[in-house]
TORMIFI-935280 format. One record per residue (C-alpha): residue number from 1; residue in one letter; x negated, z negated, y. Coordinates in nm, 4 decimals, always signed. Example, Ala and Ser with C-alpha at 12.3 -4.5 7.8 and 13.67 -1.06 7.14 Angstrom:
2
     n   res         px         pz         py
     1     A    -1.2300    -0.7800    -0.4500
     2     S    -1.3670    -0.7140    -0.1060
end
This chain:
296
     n   res         px         pz         py
     1     X   -20.1765   -12.8556    +7.3381
     2     X   -19.8542   -13.0319    +7.4409
     3     X   -19.5910   -13.0761    +7.1754
     4     X   -19.2419   -12.9885    +7.3032
     5     X   -18.9936   -13.2727    +7.3108
     6     X   -18.7537   -13.2678    +7.0158
     7     X   -18.4068   -13.1306    +7.0859
     8     X   -18.1390   -13.3899    +7.1385
     9     X   -17.8935   -13.4346    +6.8540
    10     X   -17.5204   -13.4480    +6.9201
    11     X   -17.5347   -13.8221    +6.8600
    12     X   -17.8180   -13.8634    +7.1139
    13     X   -17.6323   -13.6595    +7.3734
    14     X   -17.3126   -13.8562    +7.3192
    15     X   -17.5071   -14.1797    +7.3670
    16     X   -17.6405   -14.0454    +7.6987
    17     X   -17.2899   -13.9563    +7.8135
    18     X   -17.1691   -14.3078    +7.7345
    19     X   -17.4666   -14.4523    +7.9218
    20     X   -17.3921   -14.2250    +8.2181
    21     X   -17.0365   -14.3583    +8.2503
    22     X   -17.1472   -14.7225    +8.1866
    23     X   -16.9288   -14.7489    +7.8748
    24     X   -17.1124   -15.0600    +7.7571
    25     X   -17.0559   -15.2281    +8.0955
    26     X   -16.6788   -15.2486    +8.1386
    27     X   -16.6923   -15.4799    +8.4432
    28     X   -16.6771   -15.1780    +8.6739
    29     X   -16.3513   -15.0341    +8.5466
    30     X   -16.2004   -15.3807    +8.5068
    31     X   -16.2660   -15.4457    +8.8773
    32     X   -16.0707   -15.1289    +8.9482
    33     X   -15.8014   -15.1895    +8.6869
    34     X   -15.6778   -15.5406    +8.7771
    35     X   -15.5714   -15.4651    +9.1380
    36     X   -15.4133   -15.1401    +9.0218
    37     X   -15.2087   -15.3253    +8.7591
    38     X   -15.1201   -15.5910    +9.0153
    39     X   -14.9791   -15.3184    +9.2388
    40     X   -14.8002   -15.1602    +8.9438
    41     X   -14.6288   -15.4873    +8.8412
    42     X   -14.5275   -15.5639    +9.1991
    43     X   -14.3941   -15.2124    +9.2500
    44     X   -14.1867   -15.2303    +8.9311
    45     X   -14.0816   -15.5917    +8.9750
    46     X   -14.2220   -15.6633    +8.6289
    47     X   -14.3332   -15.4578    +8.3305
    48     X   -14.3581   -15.0972    +8.4578
    49     X   -14.2984   -14.9237    +8.1239
    50     X   -14.5451   -14.7823    +7.8754
    51     X   -14.5750   -14.4447    +8.0450
    52     X   -14.6860   -14.5873    +8.3801
    53     X   -14.9085   -14.8450    +8.2133
    54     X   -15.0841   -14.5756    +8.0090
    55     X   -15.1240   -14.3369    +8.3036
    56     X   -15.2769   -14.5962    +8.5344
    57     X   -15.4923   -14.7695    +8.2728
    58     X   -15.6377   -14.4485    +8.1305
    59     X   -15.6618   -14.2891    +8.4738
    60     X   -15.8515   -14.5896    +8.6098
    61     X   -16.1050   -14.5817    +8.3269
    62     X   -16.1504   -14.2048    +8.3511
    63     X   -16.1937   -14.1958    +8.7298
    64     X   -16.4331   -14.4894    +8.7353
    65     X   -16.6378   -14.3089    +8.4690
    66     X   -16.6323   -13.9852    +8.6687
    67     X   -16.7359   -14.1821    +8.9771
    68     X   -17.0401   -14.3158    +8.7926
    69     X   -17.1488   -13.9599    +8.7141
    70     X   -17.1109   -13.8523    +9.0779
    71     X   -17.2900   -14.1651    +9.1994
    72     X   -17.5881   -14.1110    +8.9681
    73     X   -17.6231   -13.7476    +9.0732
    74     X   -17.6143   -13.8420    +9.4427
    75     X   -17.8569   -14.1342    +9.3997
    76     X   -18.0977   -13.9789    +9.1496
    77     X   -18.3899   -13.9654    +9.3962
    78     X   -18.3294   -14.3258    +9.5072
    79     X   -18.2641   -14.4763    +9.1658
    80     X   -18.6161   -14.4111    +9.0380
    81     X   -18.7484   -14.6572    +9.2975
    82     X   -18.5080   -14.9360    +9.2008
    83     X   -18.5996   -15.1580    +8.9082
    84     X   -18.2437   -15.1920    +8.7798
    85     X   -18.1590   -14.8194    +8.7881
    86     X   -18.4851   -14.6427    +8.7074
    87     X   -18.3862   -14.5688    +8.3471
    88     X   -18.0437   -14.4197    +8.4121
    89     X   -17.9964   -14.0899    +8.2198
    90     X   -18.0294   -13.8535    +8.5181
    91     X   -18.3069   -14.0432    +8.6950
    92     X   -18.5143   -14.0678    +8.3778
    93     X   -18.4730   -13.6944    +8.3144
    94     X   -18.2869   -13.7318    +7.9861
    95     X   -17.9753   -13.5679    +8.1297
    96     X   -17.9548   -13.2755    +8.3718
    97     X   -17.7601   -13.2789    +8.6967
    98     X   -17.5415   -12.9899    +8.5799
    99     X   -17.4554   -13.1674    +8.2589
   100     X   -17.3692   -13.4904    +8.4408
   101     X   -17.1462   -13.3028    +8.6858
   102     X   -16.9763   -13.1285    +8.3934
   103     X   -16.9016   -13.4658    +8.2342
   104     X   -16.7629   -13.5950    +8.5637
   105     X   -16.5574   -13.2797    +8.6100
   106     X   -16.3976   -13.3015    +8.2659
   107     X   -16.3095   -13.6679    +8.3147
   108     X   -16.1559   -13.5913    +8.6543
   109     X   -15.9453   -13.3088    +8.5131
   110     X   -15.8116   -13.5273    +8.2325
   111     X   -15.7298   -13.7987    +8.4859
   112     X   -15.5539   -13.5455    +8.7083
   113     X   -15.3510   -13.4238    +8.4102
   114     X   -15.2250   -13.7800    +8.3702
   115     X   -15.1272   -13.7974    +8.7377
   116     X   -14.9326   -13.4737    +8.6994
   117     X   -14.6870   -13.6639    +8.4784
   118     X   -14.5799   -13.8792    +8.7780
   119     X   -14.4529   -13.7318    +9.1064
   120     X   -14.5651   -13.5277    +9.4073
   121     X   -14.6372   -13.8285    +9.6271
   122     X   -14.8687   -13.9819    +9.3665
   123     X   -15.0447   -13.6497    +9.3162
   124     X   -15.1110   -13.6273    +9.6904
   125     X   -15.2598   -13.9776    +9.6929
   126     X   -15.4830   -13.8868    +9.3973
   127     X   -15.6412   -13.6044    +9.5967
   128     X   -15.7403   -13.8523    +9.8658
   129     X   -15.8782   -14.0877    +9.6017
   130     X   -16.0980   -13.8112    +9.4629
   131     X   -16.2309   -13.7259    +9.8091
   132     X   -16.3350   -14.0848    +9.8848
   133     X   -16.4906   -14.1198    +9.5367
   134     X   -16.7139   -13.8189    +9.6049
   135     X   -16.7954   -13.9342    +9.9598
   136     X   -16.8916   -14.2922    +9.8758
   137     X   -17.2433   -14.2410    +9.7277
   138     X   -17.3565   -14.0445   +10.0318
   139     X   -17.2466   -14.3117   +10.2820
   140     X   -17.5328   -14.5325   +10.1597
   141     X   -17.7661   -14.3078   +10.3591
   142     X   -17.6117   -14.3600   +10.7032
   143     X   -17.3324   -14.6223   +10.7019
   144     X   -17.4311   -14.9848   +10.7609
   145     X   -17.1724   -15.1169   +10.5152
   146     X   -17.0972   -14.8534   +10.2488
   147     X   -16.9306   -15.1256   +10.0405
   148     X   -16.6307   -15.0809   +10.2735
   149     X   -16.6015   -14.7179   +10.1630
   150     X   -16.6214   -14.8303    +9.8005
   151     X   -16.3440   -15.0769    +9.8827
   152     X   -16.1252   -14.7919   +10.0048
   153     X   -16.1995   -14.5928    +9.6878
   154     X   -16.1238   -14.8939    +9.4669
   155     X   -15.7941   -14.9572    +9.6497
   156     X   -15.6288   -14.6179    +9.6045
   157     X   -15.4701   -14.7263    +9.2771
   158     X   -15.2463   -14.9698    +9.4658
   159     X   -15.0557   -14.7211    +9.6876
   160     X   -15.0583   -14.4735    +9.3988
   161     X   -14.8822   -14.7321    +9.1800
   162     X   -14.6085   -14.7843    +9.4389
   163     X   -14.5768   -14.4109    +9.4950
   164     X   -14.5381   -14.3512    +9.1203
   165     X   -14.2805   -14.6276    +9.0667
   166     X   -14.0862   -14.6271    +9.3945
   167     X   -14.1725   -14.2834    +9.5375
   168     X   -14.2709   -14.4630    +9.8588
   169     X   -14.5530   -14.6802    +9.9947
   170     X   -14.3939   -14.9840   +10.1669
   171     X   -14.5701   -15.1882   +10.4332
   172     X   -14.6596   -15.4752   +10.1969
   173     X   -14.8985   -15.2380   +10.0204
   174     X   -15.1372   -15.2571   +10.3136
   175     X   -15.1707   -15.6337   +10.2739
   176     X   -15.2616   -15.5729    +9.9097
   177     X   -15.5077   -15.3022   +10.0107
   178     X   -15.6650   -15.5181   +10.2845
   179     X   -15.7095   -15.8024   +10.0365
   180     X   -15.8613   -15.5719    +9.7789
   181     X   -16.0938   -15.4176   +10.0367
   182     X   -16.2177   -15.7653   +10.1331
   183     X   -16.2629   -15.8540    +9.7655
   184     X   -16.4717   -15.5406    +9.7044
   185     X   -16.6851   -15.6253   +10.0078
   186     X   -16.7429   -15.9723    +9.8593
   187     X   -16.8425   -15.8732    +9.5081
   188     X   -17.0316   -15.5568    +9.5981
   189     X   -17.2347   -15.7495    +9.8548
   190     X   -17.3302   -15.9841    +9.5701
   191     X   -17.4292   -15.6727    +9.3758
   192     X   -17.6285   -15.5394    +9.6728
   193     X   -17.8136   -15.8714    +9.6998
   194     X   -17.9654   -15.7964    +9.3585
   195     X   -18.1333   -15.4765    +9.4829
   196     X   -18.2012   -15.5754    +9.8442
   197     X   -18.5830   -15.5673    +9.8251
   198     X   -18.5846   -15.2264    +9.6560
   199     X   -18.3215   -15.0883    +9.8945
   200     X   -18.5241   -15.1988   +10.1977
   201     X   -18.8260   -15.0048   +10.0689
   202     X   -18.6359   -14.6797   +10.0176
   203     X   -18.4183   -14.6977   +10.3301
   204     X   -18.0841   -14.7457   +10.1550
   205     X   -17.8024   -14.8997   +10.3606
   206     X   -17.6060   -15.1902   +10.2103
   207     X   -17.3920   -15.4787   +10.3322
   208     X   -17.6504   -15.7273   +10.2009
   209     X   -17.9124   -15.5743   +10.4301
   210     X   -17.6744   -15.5472   +10.7259
   211     X   -17.5637   -15.9102   +10.6967
   212     X   -17.9224   -16.0319   +10.6577
   213     X   -17.9514   -16.4113   +10.6479
   214     X   -17.5730   -16.4360   +10.6874
   215     X   -17.5123   -16.2626   +10.3543
   216     X   -17.3809   -16.5698   +10.1694
   217     X   -17.1587   -16.6648   +10.4649
   218     X   -17.0363   -16.3059   +10.4788
   219     X   -16.9498   -16.3000   +10.1091
   220     X   -16.7476   -16.6187   +10.1415
   221     X   -16.5717   -16.4884   +10.4535
   222     X   -16.4722   -16.1766   +10.2567
   223     X   -16.3379   -16.3916    +9.9718
   224     X   -16.1399   -16.6034   +10.2194
   225     X   -15.9938   -16.2918   +10.3795
   226     X   -15.8872   -16.1448   +10.0469
   227     X   -15.7142   -16.4665    +9.9391
   228     X   -15.5403   -16.4880   +10.2785
   229     X   -15.4142   -16.1298   +10.2556
   230     X   -15.2847   -16.1810    +9.9023
   231     X   -15.1148   -16.5035   +10.0102
   232     X   -14.9363   -16.2980   +10.2758
   233     X   -14.8217   -16.0584   +10.0030
   234     X   -14.6625   -16.3552    +9.8264
   235     X   -14.4834   -16.4564   +10.1457
   236     X   -14.3577   -16.1038   +10.2049
   237     X   -14.2285   -16.0574    +9.8496
   238     X   -14.1140   -16.4189    +9.8027
   239     X   -14.3406   -16.4743    +9.5033
   240     X   -14.3241   -16.8153    +9.3395
   241     X   -14.5579   -17.0861    +9.2157
   242     X   -14.7397   -16.8752    +8.9513
   243     X   -14.8728   -16.6534    +9.2306
   244     X   -14.9822   -16.9565    +9.4333
   245     X   -15.1538   -17.1105    +9.1306
   246     X   -15.3312   -16.7822    +9.0555
   247     X   -15.4605   -16.7600    +9.4116
   248     X   -15.5797   -17.1210    +9.3911
   249     X   -15.7706   -17.0495    +9.0697
   250     X   -15.9131   -16.7340    +9.2284
   251     X   -16.0318   -16.9407    +9.5277
   252     X   -16.2062   -17.1856    +9.2946
   253     X   -16.3826   -16.8954    +9.1243
   254     X   -16.4954   -16.7666    +9.4643
   255     X   -16.6394   -17.1089    +9.5457
   256     X   -16.8304   -17.1002    +9.2172
   257     X   -16.9769   -16.7650    +9.3196
   258     X   -17.0998   -16.9188    +9.6449
   259     X   -17.2887   -17.1759    +9.4400
   260     X   -17.4441   -16.9033    +9.2252
   261     X   -17.5619   -16.6850    +9.5148
   262     X   -17.6718   -16.9603    +9.7540
   263     X   -18.0397   -16.9243    +9.6543
   264     X   -18.0223   -16.5402    +9.6516
   265     X   -18.1770   -16.5287    +9.3049
   266     X   -18.1369   -16.1767    +9.1597
   267     X   -18.0057   -16.2879    +8.8209
   268     X   -17.7563   -16.5355    +8.9667
   269     X   -17.6287   -16.2817    +9.2195
   270     X   -17.5785   -16.0336    +8.9373
   271     X   -17.4018   -16.3020    +8.7349
   272     X   -17.1656   -16.3689    +9.0263
   273     X   -17.0879   -15.9985    +9.0543
   274     X   -17.0158   -15.9653    +8.6826
   275     X   -16.7802   -16.2650    +8.6862
   276     X   -16.5519   -16.1067    +8.9457
   277     X   -16.3344   -15.9268    +8.6949
   278     X   -16.2063   -16.2713    +8.5888
   279     X   -16.0890   -16.3275    +8.9459
   280     X   -15.8995   -15.9982    +8.9366
   281     X   -15.7520   -16.0827    +8.5968
   282     X   -15.6370   -16.4199    +8.7296
   283     X   -15.4480   -16.2601    +9.0187
   284     X   -15.2828   -16.0030    +8.7907
   285     X   -15.1749   -16.2724    +8.5447
   286     X   -15.0210   -16.4589    +8.8382
   287     X   -14.8061   -16.1540    +8.9147
   288     X   -14.7134   -16.1054    +8.5485
   289     X   -14.6068   -16.4698    +8.5136
   290     X   -14.4178   -16.4700    +8.8438
   291     X   -14.2214   -16.1532    +8.7682
   292     X   -14.1483   -16.2672    +8.4116
   293     X   -14.0061   -16.5978    +8.5347
   294     X   -13.8056   -16.4188    +8.8044
   295     X   -13.6379   -16.1899    +8.5518
   296     X   -13.6102   -16.4326    +8.2586
end
């Protein structure tokens, strides 16, 4: 006679929720936060005020967490065949699909409540951001480079920051977005290189598979493109030497990543991916320093 599984305690369920949203792995929301803060500082010409900082920091964390829930629901039948993801809460059966969607829904509503404290233009952009966040997991079934869709999702914070501060989205924003899109393609291809063998078996589409033996070259080309686009932002906005230094340090970090991934070892590719939030932090600090010196 089978003994029924013991009911989950509130503490157990809370632990599953935190695992679902990757609370112990902050690299994901940091990768989303740094370009958003960069856009916010550029839009405000310096410190944007505590209200804007709180809205965009908390909103970034909440929406990335909600995105994880949506992603795990969409990928639950694929994740069980991938070594790295087989024990995720939904895939392992410890959390139901309905419960995961409820968690994602609550997080999205709280994030939307924060956006409601800004303006109509920002609210409109947030609707688009939500749509792309929901779409992204499903593009891995048919799109050769779904990392590009993730790049779009991870770039929405930039025009939203300008919309919230300036109530407009000037042309320079698109250079920031293009650079961020290229950066996401670089680091998420590194991430995809970790799971390439498993993804090939289950028919998942990724940039690492699409690029094939040119994956390392592709990653470095993406890094070069992102640095070039951000350099153009500096030219457009007449940013000074702190911005140039930050981009130089970011380029050195990208070169270090090329050394890590050159042998396509799973652990080193994952290490390169996880280090990317330092690159984003470097660029943001360059903006902070540049705007502080300009207004000092």
